[in-house]
C-alpha positions as CSV (number, residue, x, y, z in Angstrom):
1,M,116.3,85.7,40.7
2,A,119.1,82.4,39.5
3,E,122.1,84.1,40.9
4,F,125.0,83.3,37.3
5,T,128.1,82.4,38.8
6,P,131.5,83.5,36.7
7,I,133.1,81.8,34.0
8,T,136.5,82.4,32.5
9,I,136.3,80.2,28.4
10,A,138.9,79.5,26.4
11,Y,138.3,77.6,23.4
12,G,142.3,76.3,23.1
13,D,143.8,74.7,20.1
14,G,142.9,72.1,17.7
15,I,140.1,70.1,18.6
16,G,139.5,72.7,21.0
17,P,137.6,75.5,19.7
18,E,135.5,72.2,18.4
19,I,134.8,71.0,21.6
20,M,133.7,73.4,24.0
21,E,131.0,75.0,21.3
22,A,129.4,71.4,21.6
23,V,130.2,71.6,25.5
24,L,128.6,75.1,25.5
25,Y,125.8,74.0,23.5
26,I,124.9,71.6,26.1
27,L,124.8,73.2,28.8
28,R,123.2,76.3,27.4
29,K,120.4,73.5,26.6
30,A,120.7,72.3,30.4
31,E,120.3,76.4,31.2
32,A,123.2,76.4,32.9
33,R,123.5,79.9,36.1
34,I,126.5,80.5,34.0
35,R,128.3,84.0,32.7
36,L,130.9,83.1,30.2
37,E,133.8,85.0,29.5
38,T,136.3,84.7,26.5
39,I,139.9,85.1,26.6
40,E,142.6,83.6,24.0
41,V,145.6,81.6,24.9
42,G,148.3,78.7,23.5
43,E,149.5,78.5,20.3
44,K,147.8,82.5,19.0
45,L,149.3,83.6,21.7
46,Y,152.4,81.8,21.4
47,K,153.4,83.1,18.1
48,K,152.6,86.6,18.6
49,H,155.6,86.1,21.2
50,Y,153.4,85.4,24.7
51,T,156.5,83.0,25.9
52,S,154.0,81.7,28.3
53,G,151.0,81.5,25.9
54,I,149.0,83.8,28.1
55,S,147.9,88.2,28.4
56,E,147.8,90.0,31.1
57,E,144.3,90.6,29.6
58,S,143.0,86.9,30.3
59,W,145.0,86.6,34.2
60,E,142.4,89.4,35.3
61,S,139.3,87.4,33.5
62,I,140.7,84.6,35.6
63,Q,141.0,86.5,39.1
64,R,137.5,88.2,38.5
65,T,136.0,85.0,38.0
66,G,138.1,82.8,39.7
67,I,136.7,79.6,37.7
68,I,138.1,78.8,34.1
69,L,137.2,76.3,31.9
70,K,139.9,75.3,29.1
71,A,139.1,73.4,26.2
72,P,143.7,71.7,25.3
73,I,146.3,74.1,23.8
74,T,149.6,73.6,22.1
75,T,152.3,74.0,23.5
76,P,155.2,74.7,20.1
77,Q,158.3,71.7,21.2
78,G,162.2,73.0,22.3
79,G,163.4,75.6,23.8
80,G,161.6,78.7,25.3
81,Y,157.8,78.1,25.9
82,K,157.3,77.5,28.8
83,S,153.2,74.8,28.9
84,L,150.4,76.7,30.3
85,N,149.2,74.4,31.9
86,V,151.9,74.0,34.1
87,T,151.9,78.2,33.7
88,I,148.2,78.1,35.4
89,R,148.9,76.1,37.3
90,K,151.7,76.6,39.7
91,T,150.4,80.2,39.3
92,L,146.8,79.9,40.5
93,Q,148.4,77.3,43.1
94,L,146.6,74.7,42.0
95,F,147.6,71.9,44.3
96,A,145.0,68.9,43.3
97,N,144.9,67.5,39.9
98,I,141.6,65.4,40.2
99,R,141.2,62.7,37.6
100,P,137.8,59.9,37.8
101,A,139.4,57.1,35.7
102,V,135.7,55.3,35.3
103,S,134.7,52.2,33.1
104,F,131.8,52.1,31.4
105,H,131.6,49.3,31.1
106,P,128.9,46.9,27.9
107,F,128.8,50.8,26.7
108,T,132.4,50.8,26.1
109,R,135.1,48.5,25.2
110,T,137.7,47.4,28.5
111,L,139.3,45.3,29.8
112,H,138.5,46.1,32.5
113,P,135.0,46.8,33.8
114,N,135.2,47.3,37.3
115,L,137.6,50.1,36.8
116,N,136.3,52.9,39.4
117,L,139.1,55.5,39.8
118,T,140.5,58.7,41.3
119,I,143.8,59.4,40.8
120,I,144.5,62.9,42.9
121,R,147.8,64.1,41.5
122,E,150.4,66.6,43.2
123,N,150.6,69.9,41.0
124,E,152.9,72.5,41.8
125,E,156.6,70.7,42.2
126,D,158.4,68.3,41.1
127,L,159.7,67.7,37.7
128,Y,157.3,70.0,36.7
129,A,159.0,73.2,38.2
130,G,160.7,73.4,35.5
131,I,163.8,74.8,36.6
132,E,166.3,73.1,34.4
133,Y,169.8,73.7,33.4
134,R,172.7,72.9,30.6
135,Q,176.2,72.9,32.2
136,T,178.9,71.1,30.4
137,H,178.9,70.2,26.4
138,N,177.7,67.1,27.9
139,M,175.1,67.4,30.9
140,Y,172.3,68.8,31.3
141,E,170.1,69.1,34.9
142,S,166.5,68.9,35.8
143,M,166.1,69.7,38.9
144,K,162.9,67.6,41.6
145,L,161.3,70.0,43.8
146,I,159.3,68.6,46.9
147,S,158.3,70.2,50.4
148,H,157.0,68.7,53.8
149,T,154.3,71.6,52.4
150,G,153.9,70.1,49.9
151,C,153.4,67.1,50.2
152,E,150.6,67.5,53.6
153,K,148.5,69.9,51.3
154,I,148.1,67.2,48.9
155,I,147.5,63.8,51.2
156,R,145.4,65.4,53.1
157,Y,142.9,66.5,50.1
158,A,142.7,63.1,48.4
159,F,141.9,61.3,52.5
160,E,139.8,64.7,52.4
161,Y,137.9,63.1,49.1
162,A,138.2,60.0,50.1
163,V,135.2,60.8,53.3
164,K,133.8,63.5,51.2
165,N,133.3,61.0,48.1
166,N,132.8,57.2,50.3
167,R,135.7,55.8,49.2
168,K,136.9,53.7,51.3
169,K,140.9,53.7,51.0
170,V,144.5,55.6,49.5
171,M,147.0,54.3,48.1
172,C,150.2,56.6,48.4
173,L,152.2,56.7,45.2
174,S,157.0,56.7,45.3
175,K,159.8,55.9,44.7
176,D,161.9,56.3,48.0
177,N,163.2,53.2,47.2
178,I,165.8,55.2,45.2
179,M,164.9,58.9,45.8
180,K,165.1,58.9,50.0
181,F,164.4,62.8,50.0
182,S,162.1,63.8,47.3
183,D,159.9,60.3,47.7
184,G,161.0,59.6,51.0
185,V,159.2,63.1,52.4
186,L,156.3,61.9,50.1
187,H,156.0,58.8,51.5
188,K,156.8,59.8,55.1
189,V,153.7,62.2,55.8
190,F,151.7,60.1,53.9
191,N,152.0,57.8,57.1
192,E,151.6,60.6,58.8
193,I,148.3,61.5,58.1
194,A,147.0,58.6,57.1
195,K,146.9,57.7,61.0
196,E,143.9,61.1,61.1
197,Y,141.7,58.4,59.4
198,P,141.3,55.6,60.5
199,Q,138.0,54.3,58.5
200,I,140.0,54.9,54.9
201,N,142.1,52.5,54.5
202,N,145.4,52.7,53.1
203,A,148.5,51.4,51.1
204,H,152.0,52.4,49.5
205,Y,152.7,50.8,47.0
206,I,157.0,51.8,44.9
207,I,155.9,53.5,41.2
208,D,157.2,51.3,38.7
209,I,154.8,48.0,40.7
210,G,152.3,50.2,41.3
211,T,151.8,51.5,37.3
212,A,151.6,47.7,36.1
213,R,149.2,46.8,38.6
214,L,146.9,49.8,37.9
215,A,147.6,48.3,34.1
216,T,146.2,44.4,35.2
217,K,143.9,44.8,38.0
218,P,142.7,49.2,38.2
219,E,140.2,46.9,40.0
220,I,142.2,47.2,43.2
221,F,142.8,50.8,42.9
222,D,139.6,53.1,44.7
223,V,141.9,56.9,44.9
224,I,145.5,57.0,44.5
225,V,147.9,60.4,45.9
226,T,151.4,60.4,44.3
227,S,153.5,63.6,42.8
228,N,153.6,65.5,39.5
229,L,155.4,62.8,37.4
230,Y,153.9,59.9,38.5
231,G,150.6,61.3,38.3
232,D,150.8,62.5,34.8
233,I,151.5,59.3,33.3
234,I,148.9,57.1,35.7
235,S,145.7,59.1,35.4
236,D,146.4,58.7,31.2
237,V,146.9,55.0,31.5
238,A,143.4,54.9,33.3
239,A,142.0,56.7,31.5
240,E,143.2,54.2,28.5
241,I,142.2,50.9,30.4
242,S,138.8,52.8,31.0
243,G,138.2,52.9,27.4
244,S,139.1,56.0,25.9
245,V,141.2,59.3,26.8
246,G,138.5,60.7,24.9
247,L,136.2,60.2,27.9
248,A,138.0,61.5,30.7
249,G,137.8,65.1,32.3
250,S,140.1,66.2,35.5
251,A,140.1,69.7,38.2
252,N,142.3,71.4,39.4
253,I,142.1,73.4,42.5
254,G,143.2,75.6,44.8
255,Q,142.5,77.7,47.7
256,H,141.2,80.4,45.6
257,Y,141.6,79.1,42.0
258,A,140.0,76.3,40.4
259,M,139.9,75.3,36.7
260,F,138.8,72.9,34.8
261,E,139.8,70.6,32.5
262,A,139.9,67.1,29.5
263,V,142.7,64.7,30.1
264,H,143.7,64.7,25.5
265,G,145.8,66.4,24.3
266,S,144.6,68.9,21.6
267,A,144.7,66.2,18.5
268,P,145.6,68.5,15.7
269,D,145.7,65.8,13.2
270,I,141.7,65.2,14.0
271,A,140.8,69.1,14.1
272,G,138.0,71.2,12.5
273,K,137.3,67.3,10.7
274,D,134.4,66.6,13.3
275,I,135.0,63.5,15.0
276,A,136.5,64.9,18.1
277,N,135.0,63.1,21.2
278,P,134.1,66.0,23.8
279,S,132.9,63.8,26.3
280,G,136.7,64.5,28.5
281,L,135.7,68.8,28.3
282,L,131.9,68.2,29.0
283,N,132.9,65.4,31.9
284,A,135.2,68.3,33.2
285,A,132.6,70.3,33.0
286,I,130.3,68.3,35.0
287,M,132.8,68.0,37.8
288,M,133.0,73.0,37.8
289,L,129.4,72.3,38.0
290,V,129.6,70.4,41.6
291,H,132.9,72.5,42.3
292,I,129.9,76.0,42.0
293,G,126.8,74.7,43.8
294,Q,125.2,74.2,40.8
295,G,124.8,70.4,41.2
296,D,121.3,69.9,40.2
297,I,122.8,71.3,36.3
298,A,125.8,68.6,37.0
299,T,123.6,65.4,37.6
300,L,121.4,66.3,34.2
301,I,123.9,66.9,31.9
302,E,125.8,63.1,33.8
303,N,122.4,61.6,34.0
304,A,122.0,62.3,29.8
305,W,125.2,62.0,29.3
306,K,125.3,58.5,30.8
307,K,122.1,57.5,29.0
308,T,123.0,58.9,25.7
309,I,126.3,56.8,25.7
310,E,124.0,53.5,26.9
311,D,121.9,54.6,23.4
312,G,125.7,53.3,21.8
313,V,125.3,56.9,20.6
314,H,128.9,57.5,19.6
315,T,132.1,59.1,18.6
316,A,134.6,57.5,16.3
317,D,136.6,56.8,19.4
318,I,135.0,54.9,21.1
319,Y,132.8,53.6,18.0
320,N,132.3,49.2,18.0
321,E,129.9,48.1,16.0
322,Q,128.9,45.2,18.8
323,S,128.6,47.6,21.9
324,S,127.5,51.0,19.1
325,S,123.7,52.0,17.0
326,K,125.4,54.7,15.7
327,K,128.6,56.4,14.6
328,V,128.1,60.6,15.3
329,G,130.6,63.5,14.2
330,T,131.1,66.4,17.8
331,K,128.8,68.7,16.9
332,E,125.7,65.3,16.8
333,F,127.3,64.0,20.1
334,A,126.5,67.6,21.1
335,E,123.1,67.5,20.0
336,E,122.0,63.6,21.5
337,V,123.2,64.6,24.4
338,T,120.8,67.0,25.5
339,K,118.2,65.0,23.4
340,R,117.9,63.3,26.7
341,L,118.0,65.8,29.0
342,G,116.0,64.3,31.3
343,Q,116.2,60.9,30.8
344,L,118.2,58.9,33.5
345,P,120.5,55.9,32.7
346,T,119.1,52.3,32.7
347,K,122.6,50.4,33.4
348,L,125.6,52.6,34.0
349,P,125.3,54.4,38.1
350,K,123.3,57.5,38.0
351,A,123.8,60.8,39.0
352,D,122.9,62.5,42.6
353,Y,125.1,65.4,42.9
354,P,124.1,67.9,45.6
355,L,123.5,71.6,45.6
356,I,126.8,72.7,47.3
357,A,129.4,74.8,46.6
358,E,133.1,73.1,46.9
359,K,135.0,75.2,49.8
360,Q,138.7,73.7,50.2
361,E,139.8,73.4,54.4
362,S,140.2,77.0,55.5
363,N,141.4,76.5,58.5
364,I,144.6,74.4,58.6
365,D,147.9,76.5,58.6
366,Y,150.5,75.1,56.5
367,K,153.7,76.6,58.1
368,I,157.8,75.2,57.8
369,D,158.0,73.9,60.6
370,T,161.9,75.0,61.2
371,K,162.1,73.2,65.3
372,E,164.9,71.7,63.4
373,V,169.1,72.2,64.7
374,K,170.8,73.0,60.6
375,K,173.7,72.8,61.1
376,L,176.4,73.7,58.1
377,V,179.0,69.9,57.3
378,G,180.5,70.2,54.2
379,T,179.7,71.5,50.5
380,D,179.4,69.6,47.1
381,I,181.3,71.4,44.1
382,F,180.1,70.5,40.5
383,V,183.4,71.1,38.0
384,N,183.4,71.2,34.2
385,M,186.3,69.0,33.9
386,N,187.1,66.8,30.5
387,V,189.7,64.4,31.8
388,S,189.4,60.7,32.7
389,S,189.8,60.2,35.7
390,A,188.6,61.7,38.4
391,H,192.1,60.9,39.4
392,D,193.7,63.7,37.7
393,I,191.0,66.3,39.5
394,A,192.1,64.5,42.7
395,D,195.7,65.6,42.5
396,K,195.3,69.1,40.9
397,I,192.4,69.8,43.9
398,N,195.1,68.2,46.6
399,K,197.5,70.6,46.3
400,L,195.0,73.6,46.9
401,D,194.7,75.2,50.0
402,L,191.5,74.3,51.4
403,G,191.2,75.5,55.0
404,N,188.7,73.8,57.0
405,F,187.7,71.7,54.1
406,E,189.7,68.3,53.1
407,L,188.0,66.9,49.5
408,K,186.7,63.2,50.9
409,T,184.6,62.6,47.8
410,I,184.6,62.7,44.0
411,S,182.1,61.9,42.2
412,S,179.9,61.6,38.6
413,K,176.0,60.8,38.1
414,G,176.6,59.6,42.2
415,L,179.5,57.2,41.2
416,K,182.1,58.2,43.4
417,L,184.9,57.1,41.0
418,W,187.8,58.5,43.9
419,P,189.1,57.7,46.5
420,R,189.4,54.0,44.9
421,D,192.4,50.9,44.6
422,T,191.6,51.5,40.6
423,R,191.8,54.8,38.3
424,F,188.5,54.3,37.0
425,E,188.2,55.5,33.9
426,T,184.1,57.5,33.0
427,V,183.9,59.4,29.6
428,S,182.3,62.8,32.2
429,D,183.5,66.5,32.2
430,H,181.2,66.7,35.1
431,W,182.0,65.9,38.6
432,C,181.3,66.4,41.7
433,C,183.3,67.2,43.7
434,R,182.3,66.8,48.5
435,F,184.4,69.0,50.9
436,M,183.9,68.1,54.8
437,N,185.0,69.7,56.8
438,K,188.4,69.1,58.2
439,D,188.7,67.8,62.3
440,G,185.5,69.0,63.0
441,T,186.1,72.5,62.6
442,E,183.0,75.1,62.4
443,I,182.3,75.5,58.5
444,K,181.3,79.0,58.0
445,H,180.0,80.1,54.9
446,L,183.0,82.6,54.2
447,D,184.7,79.3,54.1
448,I,183.3,78.8,50.9
449,T,183.7,81.9,49.5
450,R,187.2,81.4,50.6
451,L,187.5,77.4,49.2
452,L,185.5,78.8,45.6
453,E,188.8,81.2,45.2
454,A,191.0,78.7,45.0
455,L,190.1,77.0,42.7
456,S,189.5,79.7,40.3
457,T,192.3,80.5,41.4
458,A,193.8,77.3,40.6
459,N,191.3,78.1,37.1
460,I,188.4,74.9,38.0
461,D,185.7,75.9,36.3
462,F,182.8,75.8,38.9
463,I,179.4,75.3,37.5
464,K,177.6,75.0,40.8
465,V,178.0,74.5,44.9
466,E,175.4,72.4,46.5
467,N,176.1,73.0,50.4
468,L,175.4,69.7,52.9
469,F,174.1,69.8,56.1
470,E,172.5,68.2,59.2
471,F,169.4,68.1,60.5
472,D,169.2,67.4,64.8
473,G,172.7,65.4,63.5
474,V,171.4,63.2,60.5
475,A,173.0,63.7,57.4
476,G,170.4,65.9,54.8
477,Y,172.1,64.6,51.8
478,S,172.4,61.5,50.2
479,L,175.7,59.6,49.9
480,A,176.9,58.7,45.9
481,Q,177.2,54.4,44.7
482,G,180.1,53.3,47.2
483,E,179.7,55.6,48.6
């Protein structure tokens, strides 16, 4: 008797319910060996004052099954609500987001008929950590967090993906010419791990030129690995230039859980009109079937879907009179796919997936390296003062007893404004005062609290403290422009 895999299903918002119904119809007709648990997430939960968009009962279902197939959801704009996608990815530690982008030329319109690449996006860190603050009347902050272990996990996954899928090249995209630490560690770890895979070519692009090349010459890319924000942006670029963002599915993979979803959003403007393309969610479901070891069903469905595309049976988003034979809605498209179950495409590549469930490498022990000697050498204290010149701040601070510290620089938005030869004026209420150890004296945390007490006594409003460390004598902090 066939073993059925439990799957958690989330219908989502907007076009979500109708494309999910279309996909489930195809899965039933293809006799996928799955048992469904349905949960409610997204807009309805937000309206019930679940700020995360998901209930405890839904979490219990996901924890039982370990697999979720999710239609797009709508996150209300504005404060007070967290993105459900980000919440699920982080809570389940789904560190790898896999987004294939493939051209189906000549059956869909594209300027890039040879496009066939996969973007592997880090899923847990970067600006998507969602740690933000309003610190002054004028200044807002969003923290970009990148860890060495996070980089190692996603980059190693990218190279392993390339090996398992007969890919020839892995490219890393970053902006380490500007962000020397956060993006720098991504590039550094990429170079280190690339040496372990001599059979795979590797290269690095700065994200801006890399994105430009992706948009104009996607054929030169094979596997791309990058951080969270960059990956989110370029995967939509890749999906769009492939012919339609409505065709792209994605997988979110972790050590113990996996989530599969379409790349596109909930498109509430076309919800309920039976015109949405279910292909993105269907391709995500195919990735899910491969993941759980039902490669036979995945092969059956993908070949039927490709035959449908070849036959010119298209939804409105990819329909054109030159290559399409019939314009269909969401439900009819699903019916047309099921009519072709057992058929093979004649021009597009035939699918042939293995019957082995995908498993994460569990023998790699990602540990935090603490061998480097960490030494406290100073502190950046950010202050809220509505003055036009950094000299006014320096004059006030230098009258205080700074203990083991000396005021080294004052900057605003990364630009050094004191000491300077001229009294440069700027519109700011957010200033970074850098204090360094005086005469090489040892600094302790108690020295910093005393410094803060001195600032407080002088009615200087400090809003953030960022301590400065050296690691094996190398500065673990950036310099301001002009410092």
